[in-house]
N, C-alpha and C positions, 0 to 999 in steps of 0.2 A: 610594689605589688605584694600583697600578703597571700601566702598559701601555706598549706601544711607541708612539712618536710617528711618525705617518705624514706623508707629504707634504701630505695634506689640510689639516693644521693650519697650514701656512705659505702657504696660497693667498692671493694679493693681491685677487682678485675672484671672485664667484660664477660669472662667465662662463667661467672657466678650467676648470670642471668640468661634466661631462655630467649629474651628479646632485649637488645641493647642498641639504641640509636644515639648518635652524636651529630648534632648539626644537620639532621636529615632534611633533605629537600626532595619533594616529589611533585611532578607535574601531572595535572589532569588536562590533557590536550596542551594548550599554550599557557594555561593558568597554573601558577605555582600554588598548589593547594595545601601542601605541607611545607612550612618555611622555617628551617633552623630548629627542628625538634630534637630535644634531648629527652630520652625516655629509657627506663630500665624496668623490666618486668620479670618476676620469677614465678614460682609455683603459687597457685591461688587463682581466684576468679576476679578479674579486673573489669570494671564497667567503664565503657568509653562513651562519654556524653558530649554534647555540643549542639548548637543550633544548626539548622540547614546551611550547608555551605562551609561548615567549620573545617572540613578536611577528613572527616571520620572514614568515609568509604575509601577515599584515596589512600589513607594510611593503612587500612585493612588490606587493600589490594597490594600495596608494597610489601607488607608483612607476609602475604601469601605468595610472594615472588611473581605476581602477575604484572606489576609495574616495577621498572628498575629505578633506583634512586637517581635523581638529577644532581645530587651533591651530598656531602656529608658521608657518614659511615652507618651501615646497618649490619648488625651481627645477629644471626639466628642460630640457636643451638650450638654456639661456639664457632660458627663459620661465617666469615664475612660475605655479604651479598652485594653484588655489583659487578660491573664489567661483563665479560662473556664466559665466566667460569661455569662449571657443571653444577647445577642446582639439584640434581636428582637426589643426592643424599639428604639435603635439607628438606626437600619436598616429601620424602618418605616419613619424616617426623612431624608433618603438618596435617591439620584438618581444617577445612575451610568451607563455610556456608556463605555464599554471597547473597545479596538482597534478592537477586533473581538467578535461578539456576536452570540449566537445560536438562532435558531428559527425553528418552524415547517413549512416547505415550503408550506404546503397546507392551513395554517392559512391565513385569510385575514389580512390586516393591523389592522382593528378594533379588530379582535379576538386576534391578537398578543398583542396589547396594553391592552386589557381587561384582558388577561391572566397574564400579568405582574402586573397589578393593583391588581389582586387577590393574587398573590405571595407577594405583599407588604401589604396585609391584610387591604386594604382600605374598608370602609363601603360599603356594597353591593348597597345601594340606591344611593351612590355618584358616583359609577363607570361609568354609561353611560354618564353622563354629563362631567365628568373629562376626559374620553377617547376622546370624541368629541372635547373638548377644546384643548387637547394635539395634536390631529391630525391636527386641524385647525392651530395651532400655527406653525407647521413645514411645512405648505403648502401642505399637502397630502389629503385635503378634497375630491378631485375628485378621489383619489385612495383608499379611506377608505375601500371599499369592494373588492379591487383587492387582489389576492393571493400574498403572500410574494415572491414566486418563480418567479413571473412575473415582479418584480420591477428591475429597473436599480440599479447600485451600489450607485449612489447618493441618490436615493429614499430609498434604504435600510438603508442608514446612517441616513436619516431623520426619518424613522420609529424607529430606535434605539434611536434617541434623544427624540421622542414622548414618548416612554416607560420610559425614564429617568425622564421626567418632569411631568408624569401623576399624581403623588401624591403631586405635589407642594412642592418638597423637600426643607428643610432648608439648606441642603448641597448638591450641585449638582457637580458631578465629570464627566468630559468629556475628554476621552483619544483619541486624534487625531480625533475630531468630523468632521473636514472639508474634510477628505479624500473622494474623489469621488464627491465632490460638485463642480459645475461649478462656474465661477466668480460671476454670478448674485445670485446664491444660497448662496455663501459665504457672499455677502453683506446683504442678508436677515438674514442669521445666526448671523451676527454681531449685527443686530438690536434686534434679539431675545435675545442674550446674555445680552445686555444692559438692556432690560426689566426684564429679570430674576434676574439680579444683584441688582435691586432696593430693594428687601426684602429677598434675599437669599445669601448664600456664594457659589459662583460658582468658581470652579477650572478647568481650561482648559489647557490640555497638548497639545502642538503643536510644530512643527518645523517652522511654518510660523510666523516670527517675526512681520511682518506687520499686521497680524490679531490681535496680542496682542496689538500693539500700537493703532490700530483703535477701539478695543472693550473693552479693559481691563482697570481697574482703578489701578491695581498694577501688577508688574512683579516679579516673583520668578524664579531665575536662579540657577539650580543645575549643579554641575560637580563632577564626581566621588563620587556620593552619599552625597555630602556636599552642604550646602547653600553657594553660593558665591555672591549673590546679591539679595536684596529685596527692592523695591522702586517703584516709579511711572514710567510710560513709558517715561516721560521726563527725568528721571534720567538715563535711559538706553541710550537715545540719547546723554546726556551730557557726558557720559563715553567714547564716541568714539572720533575719530579724523581722519584727512585725511590720517594718516599713517597706518590705519588698513583696512583689507579687508571688503568688503560689498558694496552692491548697494545703501543702504539708510543709513541715520544717525543712525537709530536704529540698523541696522545690524552691522554697524561699532562699535557701543557701545557694542553689544553682543560679537563681536570678541575681542574687547579690554579687557573686563572683563575676558573672558576665558583665554586669553594670560597671564594676570597678575596672575591669580590663578595658572596656570600651572608653571609659572616661580617661584612663591613662594613655590609651592609644591616640586620643584626640588632642592631647596636650602638645 
């Protein structure tokens, strides 16, 4: 199997990485959705790609400490995750936006983000300023005191991003964050991602290959719970060719890598 070699493979220690997995296995119910994953991620914006059922959401939930590993090792921010150890310190350094998130409909946007800041055990004195900054960053300043139940789908998604970044997390996990965003909002979101990735490890799960190419410094491609490619967006483009499906060079590269992996798995 051909794939680009990333800096992750030359790491001297696990502590150099915000996220480090070795032989990671994670179950979604009875199904082994992540199977023997080796992955290391540092500062920057990493795009997580893969077809439906590839294990992307299960991996995101494991990195968010929602699911416990079924095997292998997972280290987040220098702390090993697993067993029954206290995860509070790790969780203080995480930001997480799941595909679907719950909220109290009568909360205003400000109250919702404040509540999430409280759950993250942020210092009380720091909360008001952090909440306002998070709301401003996602372009909801004018809607800060609107009730959540009155927001459009795209605005709800932006409120979800605000709660994920309110604590300035060292590791930010965003699962399908651009769902419901219009083209202009997606462009603004790409700018936000690039800003966040200057001093944090950001992992964005998406089906939109072009968003990854435009905003991410690295591409991680999963298929059937396994890592099949890790490299720069340019490496994704280079993997394609005219003989593969896709409307853009990056999409053709994505298609080519998946076809190769499926052919090798079938042997």
